[in-house]
C-alpha positions, 0 to 999 in steps of 0.5 A: 827629711829627704836628706836624712832618709837617704843618708839612712839608706845609704848606711843601711845598704853598706853595713846591713847585708841580706841573709844570703850573702852572709849565708855564702861568706868564706870563712877562714880555715882553720890550720889542720894539726894532729895531737901527738896521740893521733900522730903515734897511731898514724904511725903505727897504721903505716908501720903495720901497713909496711909489714903487711906489704912485706910479708905478702911481698916475700911469698909472692916473690918466692912463687913468681920465681918458681915459675919462671925457674919451671921453664929453665928446667924444662928447657934444661931437660928438653935440651941439656943445656943449663938456663937461666930462669931470667936474663940477670939471674946468677944461677940455674936450676939445679934439681927438682925436689919431691916430697910425695907424702906432703904432696909438695915439689920445689925446684931447688937452684945451683948456689949464688949470692945469698939473695938466691935463697929468696927463690928457692932452695940452694944446692950449696957450692961445697956439696956433693952431687945428690947421689953420689957418696957424702952429703948433698946439702939444700937450705932454704927459707922456713917460712916459704920453699921448706915451710912443709919440713915440719910435716916431713916425718921419719921413713918419710921418701924424698925424690931428687930430680935431676937432668940425668935422672931421679934419686930417692931418698928416705928420711932418717932423722933430723937434728937441730944445730947452731949454724957454725956448728952443724957437724956436716962434712959434705965430702966424708966419703960415706953413704950418699945422703942429702940434708936439708937445712932451714932455720930453727924454730919453724915457726919463727919469724925473726932470725937466729942462730939455730937450723934444723937439718933434715937428714935422708939416705939414698935408696939404692934402686934408682926412681928412674934411668931417664927423663925425671918425672914430673910433679 
């Protein structure tokens, strides 16, 4: 009897575990997997996050560039020497465009690589100097530095500050043209004018072949013959 009891006790000890032991037993984890529908949703979320990040990055880049260009512009006004806004920049500030009616101002830069439009309006290389006979052409992006052009109206004034002084222009009209058929002749010998060029439609977000051109003609009396006023 005692032998049977001992064998039974040994059997129970090896096959029956306390409740606490069963509770702490580690079960193998099931492999993680996503259904095709979940994968599609995740891909959409990632794409949306990337688009949002890009949308925030471009305006931030434009604003930071204007701050750095402002320091270079002040240096040019005080010394008369062209100054690059950062060491590896391949351009310098060319002018400050001021729009009194819209309470806006923006620094324009000398023509360089196509990427320079991300930093500010560009005075195109084929242009005349603002105030000289002919057309000075400034180009910029519609969603950053020229976003407010939609608010500029016929008769509004635009001031162009240059290191040697300021010039005032009055808006005379606008037109929509193809990028390769603007009809702008910069050295036509006509009255001093400026043309502000950006993509059209102004509220679109995708590239297109059309351009919006805002025209302004020089007001004969110069705003200042000395250091340009600051906005």
